[in-house]
C-alpha positions in Angstrom: 13.6 30.6 49.1 14.7 27.8 46.9 15.8 30.2 44.2 17.8 32.1 46.9 19.5 28.8 48.0 20.4 28.0 44.4 21.9 31.4 43.8 23.8 31.0 47.1 25.3 27.8 45.9 26.4 29.4 42.6 28.0 32.1 44.8 30.4 29.6 46.4 34.0 28.7 45.5 36.0 25.7 46.6 38.1 27.8 49.0 36.0 30.9 50.0 32.5 30.4 51.4 29.7 32.4 49.9 29.1 34.2 53.1 32.6 35.7 52.9 31.9 37.0 49.3 28.6 38.4 50.6 30.5 40.2 53.4 32.9 41.7 50.9 29.9 42.8 48.8 28.3 44.4 51.8 31.5 46.3 52.5 31.7 47.3 48.9 28.2 48.7 49.0 29.0 50.7 52.1 32.2 52.0 50.6 30.4 53.1 47.5 27.7 54.9 49.6 30.4 56.5 51.7 32.2 57.8 48.6 29.0 59.2 47.1 28.1 60.9 50.4 31.7 62.3 50.7 31.4 63.8 47.2 28.0 65.3 48.0 29.4 66.7 51.3 32.4 68.2 49.4 30.2 70.1 46.9 27.3 70.8 49.3 26.5 74.5 49.6 26.6 75.3 53.4 23.8 77.8 52.9 21.4 75.2 51.5 19.7 72.3 53.3 21.3 69.0 52.5 19.1 66.4 50.8 19.1 62.7 49.8 21.9 60.5 51.1 23.8 63.3 52.6 20.8 64.2 54.8 20.4 60.6 55.9 24.1 60.4 56.7 24.0 63.6 58.8 21.0 62.3 60.7 22.8 59.0 61.2 26.0 60.6 62.5 24.0 62.8 65.0 22.0 59.7 66.1 25.0 57.5 66.8 27.0 60.3 68.4 24.1 60.8 70.8 23.7 57.0 71.2 27.3 56.6 72.3 27.3 59.7 74.5 24.1 58.4 76.2 25.9 55.2 77.1 29.5 56.2 77.9 29.7 60.0 77.5 31.9 61.7 74.9 35.3 60.6 76.3 36.2 58.6 73.2 36.5 60.8 70.1 35.1 59.3 66.9 33.4 56.4 68.7 30.0 57.3 67.2 31.5 56.9 63.7 32.8 53.5 64.4 29.6 52.3 65.9 27.7 53.7 62.9 29.9 51.8 60.5 29.5 48.5 62.5 25.7 49.0 62.8 25.3 49.7 59.1 27.4 46.6 58.1 25.5 44.4 60.6 22.0 45.4 59.6 22.7 45.1 55.9 24.3 41.7 56.5 21.2 40.5 58.4 18.8 41.5 55.6 21.2 40.3 52.8 19.5 37.0 52.7 16.5 38.7 51.1 18.6 39.2 48.0 18.9 35.5 47.6 22.6 35.5 48.6 24.1 33.9 51.7 23.9 36.1 54.8 27.4 36.9 56.2 26.3 36.6 59.8 25.4 32.9 59.4 29.1 32.1 58.9 30.9 31.8 62.2 34.0 33.7 61.1 32.0 37.0 60.5 30.4 37.3 64.0 33.8 36.2 65.4 35.6 39.0 63.5 33.1 41.6 64.8 33.5 40.2 68.3 37.3 40.5 68.0 36.9 44.1 66.9 35.1 44.9 70.1 37.5 42.7 72.1 40.5 44.6 70.7 38.9 48.0 71.4 38.2 47.0 75.0 41.9 46.2 75.7 43.3 49.1 73.6 41.0 51.5 75.4 42.1 50.0 78.8 45.8 50.3 78.0 45.4 53.8 76.7 43.7 55.1 79.8 45.2 53.1 82.5 48.7 52.7 81.2 50.6 50.1 83.2 47.6 49.8 85.5 46.1 47.7 82.7 48.0 44.6 84.0 46.5 45.0 87.4 43.2 43.7 86.1 44.7 40.2 85.8 45.7 40.0 89.5 42.7 41.7 91.1 41.8 41.3 93.9 44.7 38.9 94.6 47.4 37.4 92.4 46.0 34.0 93.0 43.0 35.0 90.7 45.3 35.3 87.7 44.1 32.1 86.0 40.4 33.0 86.6 41.0 36.5 85.2 42.8 35.2 82.2 39.8 33.0 81.4 37.1 35.6 82.2 38.8 38.2 79.9 37.4 36.2 76.9 33.8 36.5 78.1 32.8 39.6 76.1 34.2 38.0 72.9 32.3 34.8 73.4 29.1 36.5 74.5 29.0 38.9 71.5 30.0 36.2 68.9 27.8 33.3 70.1 24.7 35.5 70.6 24.9 37.0 67.1 25.7 33.7 65.4 23.1 31.7 67.3 20.3 34.2 66.5 21.3 34.4 62.9 21.5 30.6 62.4 18.2 30.1 64.3 16.4 32.6 62.0 17.9 31.0 58.9 17.0 27.5 60.0 13.4 28.5 60.8 13.0 30.2 57.4 14.4 27.1 55.7 11.8 24.9 57.5 9.0 27.3 56.7 10.0 27.5 53.0 10.2 23.7 52.8 6.7 23.4 54.3 5.4 26.0 51.8 7.0 24.1 48.9 5.2 20.9 49.9 2.0 22.8 50.4 2.4 24.4 46.9 2.7 20.9 45.3 -0.7 20.0 46.7 -2.5 23.3 45.9 -0.9 24.0 42.5 0.1 20.7 41.0 2.0 22.1 38.0 5.0 20.2 36.5 8.3 21.9 37.4 9.8 24.3 34.8 13.6 24.2 34.5 13.7 22.4 37.8 11.7 25.0 39.7 8.3 24.4 41.3 5.9 26.9 39.8 3.5 26.7 42.7 6.4 27.4 45.1 7.5 30.4 43.1 4.0 31.8 43.4 3.2 31.0 47.0 6.6 31.2 48.7 7.2 35.0 48.3 3.6 35.7 49.5 3.5 33.4 52.5 7.0 33.9 53.7 6.9 37.7 53.6 5.6 38.1 57.2 8.3 35.7 58.4 11.0 37.5 56.5 9.8 40.8 58.0 10.3 39.4 61.5 13.4 37.1 61.2 15.3 39.3 58.7 14.2 42.8 59.3 12.9 43.1 62.9 15.2 40.5 64.4 18.2 41.8 62.4 17.5 45.3 63.8 17.2 44.0 67.3 20.5 42.0 67.1 22.2 45.0 65.6 21.1 47.3 68.5 22.1 44.6 71.0 25.5 44.2 69.5 26.4 47.8 69.3 24.9 48.5 72.8 26.9 45.8 74.5 30.1 46.7 72.6 29.8 50.3 73.6 29.1 49.4 77.2 32.0 46.9 77.3 34.4 49.5 75.9 33.0 52.2 78.2 33.7 50.1 81.3 37.4 50.5 80.6 37.3 54.2 80.9 38.2 55.9 84.2 35.4 57.5 86.1 34.6 61.1 85.0 35.3 62.5 88.4 38.8 60.9 88.4 39.5 62.5 85.0 38.5 66.0 86.2 40.6 65.7 89.4 43.6 64.4 87.3 43.3 67.4 85.0 43.5 69.7 87.9 46.7 68.0 89.1 45.2 66.9 92.4 45.2 63.5 94.0 42.3 61.6 95.6 
């Protein structure tokens, strides 16, 4: 853990936090994988079974398309692809700390940016499907509720942002405390003089003793937070869609 923190410090610049660089690196990794998968898909023989990254991508696309359809139906084309991209970015960001670099989600601007993405999708979806009726939401049920509605419109953004940021920082803080405790324990069990500023005992014990905690706080918790974020985002966006029965009646040119 100490090595990771030192690497994280070296990854900082006076103007750009290390978490932002980590975020850019995560997006670069995803972009490279997408290019590789795109190339494989282009040259894939349709008569042969796909393998490797292409097979994983196909399974992922089908899973997220089904995930979105199960929550809000298939009334938004391409929604599964967007959810898949966000989920991939989020999960890699949560486990990025295992590489010894700062985790993007522990920097407030990153969860806020993802929350703003959902926030924008909510209102764009509402305007697209309700047209001028979009503005009615601010005066429902009576115009006197305008101030309250203007305040409550920010609830999804705050909920998504603070939930993700709070869980990420809590996990990082607990791992730091556990790592510090193991460092002190290593000094007692393996009293070897530091080499190049690093505690030899800590380098031996830390990876072993912190592995179960990393499995929970980085892998399991990261997976849970990713599922929660994409689920809530999809539901929030789906709430802006008209009821399916209204859509069918509208398509027939009838009125309710």
